[in-house]
N, C-alpha and C positions, 0 to 999 in steps of 0.2 A: 445812472450811477456817475461816479467821478471819473475824470479822464485819466489816461495813462500818464505816468510820470516820465518825462524825457530824461531825467537824471539817472535812470537805471533801476528804479524801484519796480517791484513786481507790478504788472498791469492790473487795472481795476476789472472787476467782474461786470462786463458790459452785457447788454441784451441785444447784440447784433450778431449777424453772421452765422446763425444756427441753421444747418442744412435741413433739419427735421421740422423747422418752424412752418414750412409750407404745408405740412400735413395737418397742422392744428388750426383751430379757429382763430382768425386774426383778431388781436386786441388793438384797435386803432385809436380809440379815444376813451377818456375816463367816463364812467357811467353817469356821473352828474355833470359832465362837461369840464372844461379846464377852468379852475377858479382864478379869480383876479389875484395878482401878487400883492400881498400885504407889505407896505413899505413904511408908512408913517407910524408914529406911536399909537395913534388911535386905531389904525387898521390892524396892527399887530395885537393890540389888546382885544379887539373884537375876534380875531382868529383864536386867541387863547380861550375866550369865552365859548366859542363854538366847539373847540376840542373838549372843553370841560363838560359840555352838554352830552357828549358821547360816553361810551363805556368800553372797558377792556383795554387791551394793549394798543400801543402806538406803532404804526409802521413809519419808519423814519429813514430819510436819505438826505444826502447833501451833495451839491455840485461845486467843484473847485475849478481852478484854472492854473494848475501847476505847470502846464506846458506853455503858459503865457506869462505867468506872474511868478515872482520870487517867493512870495508867501504861499502858505498852504491853506489859506483861510477859506471858509465857506462863502460862496457868493449866492447860493440859493439853498434853502432848506425846505424839504417836502415832508409833510406829516399827514397821516391818515388815521382815523379812528372810527370804529363802528358807531353808527348813530350820528356822526358829525361830518363824515366825508373827508375830503382832502383840503388842506390849506398849503399855500405856497408863500414862503417868507423870504423877503429880501433882507439879509442881515447886515448890509453895508451902506444902504442909501438913506437911512432914517435921520441922519444929521446929528446923532448923539452917541453916547457911549453904548456899545453894542450890548454889553452885559446888563446894563441898567435898562435899556429899552426892551430887551428881550426877556427880562425877569418874569413878567406875567406868564409868558409862554413856558419858560423853564419850570416855573412852579407847577403848572398843569402837567408837564411831562414827567414830573417827579411822582405822579400818582400811580403809575403802572408800568409794566414791562415795555421795553422797546424791542422792536423787530427790525433788524437791519440785514442786508446782504453784504458780506465782506466788511464786517463792522470795524475791523482794525484800520481801515482806510478812512473812515468818517468820524470815528470817535474823537480823535485829537482836534480836528477843526471845530467840532461841536462843543468840546470842552472849552475851547478858546472863547466862545460866546456864552459861557455859563450854563451849558446844557449837558447834564450827565445822567445816565440811566440808573434808576433804582434796581433794575434787573434787566437782563439782556437775553435775547434769542437771536443767534446769527444763523440765517438759513443756509448760507454758503458752507459754514463750518459743519452744520448739521448734515448737509449733503456729503461732505467728506467722511464724516463718521458713519454714515449709512453706506459708504463705499459706492456712491454713484460714479459713473464713468466721467460725467461732465457736470461741473457745479457752477458754471456761469448762470446768470439769472435767466437768460432765454431758454437754455437747455432744461433747467429745473422746472420752469413754468410750463414748458411744452410737455415734458415727461409726466409731471405730477398733476397738472391742471388741464392739459389739452388745449392750451392757449398759445398763440404766437405773438410775441411782442415785436413791434416794428423796429426797424433799424434805427439806431439812436444817434445822439449828438454828444456822447460822453467825452469826446476829445475836443469839444468846442471851447471857445473862450467865454466862460461863464461870467467873466468880469464885465462883459459888454453890456451896455445899457442903451436903449431898452432891449430886453431879451425878446427874440423873435417868437411869434406865437407857436411855431412848430417845435421850438425848443421847450417851451413851457408844457406843451402837450406830452412830449417825451418825458419831461421831469415828473409830471403828475402820474404817468403810467409806471414810473419806477416804484411807486408805493401802492399802486392800485390793487394788486393781488398779493401783497406780502403777507397779509394776515392769513389768507387762504393757503398760501404756500407754507407758512409756518405750521398750520394744522396738518397739512398733507405729509410733510417730511417728518413731523413729530410722530405721526402714526407709524411710519416706517421704523423710526428709532425705538418706539415702544415695542413693536413686534420683534425687533432684533435684540431686545434686552439692553439697549444702550442709552436709555433715558438718563440714568444717573451719570454716565460718562459725559453726556452732553451738558448736563447742568454744571458739572465741575469745569468743563471747558469754557462755558459761557461766563461763569463767574471769574475764572482766571483772566479771561479777555477783558472783562469789565473793570477789574481792579488792577490789572498789570500796569506797572510804571513804564514809561517810554524807554525805548532802547537808547543807551547812551550814544551821543553823536560821535562818529568816528573822528579820532584826533586829527589825522592828516587827510581831510576830505579831498584835497587836491590830488591824492594818489588814485582817485577814482576816475580821473580824466581818461576818456576813451582814447585808446591808442598809445597810452603811456608805456606799454610793454615794449614799444619800439625804441624807447629812449634809454640808452645804456650809459652815456657819459654823465657823471655827477653834475657837471656844470649845466648841462642841458636840463637835467632834472631840476636844478635850482631855477632855471628859466621857466619851466612848466609851473613850478610853485608860485613864482612871482606874478606871472601872467594870470594864473588861476585866481590868486588872492585879489589882484587888481580888478579882474572881471567880477568877482563875487561882491566886492565893495560897491561897484557901480550898480550891479543888479539889485543888491539889497536896497540901496538908496533910491533907485528908480522903480522898485517893485516890478522888475521885468525878469523873466526866466533867463538864467545865465547864458544858455545856448543861443538866445536871441540877441545877446550883446556880442558874443564872439563864439563860434563853434569850437568844440574840443579839437577838431582836426586842425584848425588854424593855430591853436595854442601849441600843439605838438610840432607843427611845421615851423613856426617861428622859433621855438625853443631849439630845434635842431639846426636851423639855418643861422640863427643868432645874428640878424642884420643889425648894423649900427648906424644906419642912415635912413632917412625917410624914403629915399629912392630904392634902397635895397628891401626895405620892409614892404613897400607898396608893390614891389615886383612879385611878391608871394601871392598865391591864391587867397581869395577872400579880402586881403588887406588892400587890394587895388580898387575896391568899391568906394563910392563917394563917402559913405558913412564912416568906413574904417579910415579913409584918408584924413578925415577931420579929427579922428582920435589917434592918429599916428604917434603924436608926442607922448600920449599916455602909455602906449605899448612899448615905445622905445625906452621910456623911463623905467618901466618894469624890467626890461631886459638889461638895462644898465645896472640896476640894483642886484640882479642875479649874478652879474660878473664879480661883484665884490662880496657877496653873501657867502656864508659858510655852506658848502654843498650838503644836501641831505644824504642820508644813507640810501643805498640802492633799494633797500626794502624797509618797510615800516616795522618797527619792533613788534614781534609777535606777542599777543596777549593770550594765546592758547596753543594747542597743538599745531604743528606744521601741516601743510597739505598732505593728505593720506598717500599721495603718489610718491612721497619721499620717505615714507616709513620703512619700506623694505631695506633701504640702504642705511638709514640712520639708526633704526631701532627695530630690527627684524622680529623680535619677540612681540612688540606692540602691533606690528602688521599682522602677525598670526592671530593675535587676540581679536583685532578688528575684523578680520575675515570671518572668524568663528562667530563673533557677536552679531555681525550683519546678517549672516545666514540664519541665525537663531531668531532675530527680530523679523526677518522676512517670512520665515515659516510661521511664526506666531501671527503675523499680520494676515496671512492667508487664512489661518484658522478662525480668526475673529472677524474677518472681513472689514479691516480698517487699513488704510494706506500706512506703510511703515513709518513715514515721517510724522503722521498723526498719532501713531502708537507710542513713539518716543522720538524726540528731536534728535536728528543725526549728530548734532554737535555734542549732545550729552554722551552718546555712545562713543564718539571719538575721544572725548576727555577721559572717560572711564578707562578705555583701552590704552591710551598713551600714558597716563599717570599711574596705572595699576601697579601695586606692590603686592606680591604673593603673601598670603596670610593663612593661618590655620583654620580660620572661619570665613570662607569666601562669601557665604550667604550674608552674614552680618556686615561684612565690609561693603558689599554691593548695596545693601539696604542703607547703610550709613552714607554712602556716596550719593545715592539717589535723593536722600533727604536734604542734601545741600543744594540740590538743583531746583529748577522750576517745574520738574515733572509733577503732574497731578497724582493724587492717591490712586486713582484707577489705573494710571499708567504704571506706577510703581508696583502695584499688586500684580499686574499681568507680566511685566517684563523682568522683575527681579529674579524669579526662579530660572528663566531661560538664560539670562545673562550670567547667572551663577554657574549654570551647567556649561555654558560656552567658555567661560574663563577657566574652569577646572579642566576642560578637555583640550584647550589650545596648546599646541606644541611649545615647549619651553617653560610651561608653568606647572 
């Protein structure tokens, strides 16, 4: 699977570290062996022909290098299909336009369903190279809907198939060339049993009467537009909560933006250019000479000494720039911890709504966050205006959200009851 994002995104569903794996049959190598990586146009075309000779759904995965690179591009694509086996595709080293070179592969992949684990992590980088699924099955999401305790790939494979995947290289630098043999073995195993895993978890969903729910979820995931990029991304700097002075915040912003420009140009993960801790430290200390800057932790190293002028220029710009506000303008409700003081009637509604959603989640054996996104519940309770027809108003609100039909059908009645019973309404 893909590696964890050091910028704070949720970690990928890796197949390492499962304590129960030792009880299962080890899955150490692909059944047909590790295939050669298809790199050139002709090799990629032959891989497409091989997949076309198979039948049924495609097990798909991609390896990225976001812990090492600025971009989120795919550096290896793994595909498996019944009757064809597994192919490994290098989407970056072919010497041409990726979308054009990979077009024969994308055409074959458009023939049938894709099976991915944690699809939301890989679909964007696959779309960048012209690959988009005609239909989708996400085994991780299916595991959540089936209410499995653990839905990482190793746990699901162990629990449902009785196999133990080896500890992997998900956090490795997949932009490295050539890729080591053990990494390729790991990558091939990522798709080795995805088809069988799909069949096993689908049986559970069918037995629980959740197959229609899953289809709605998969289609929503397949067609969902990307989340808008946060306007002030520099505010995600780790440790920024320690910075109170507006001028120091301006310094964080300038240092972050300078680092981001360098990282983008060089395609290196920003944290490898300058750690967040160093940004916060320099913004707080506000050094105005090379000597003062290089006396700070991190900046005394040889690499940072060579870039001292760049960071001092950023700090100088911050001193004359308009200081940012202490908090980014809110685009939604404030943190729920502040509701009791600012809007106590909304806090009462939220408490009642959360209790109702949690109770319903237990009844249908679905995690509350998968039953209805917590942000939707917060928006409903914060913006709620009492009306003579609560049920209709709740339905109308849910229709404006990304909630799927199955979610609206289940949650609208309990949310209506919660709002009608909440104190102050």
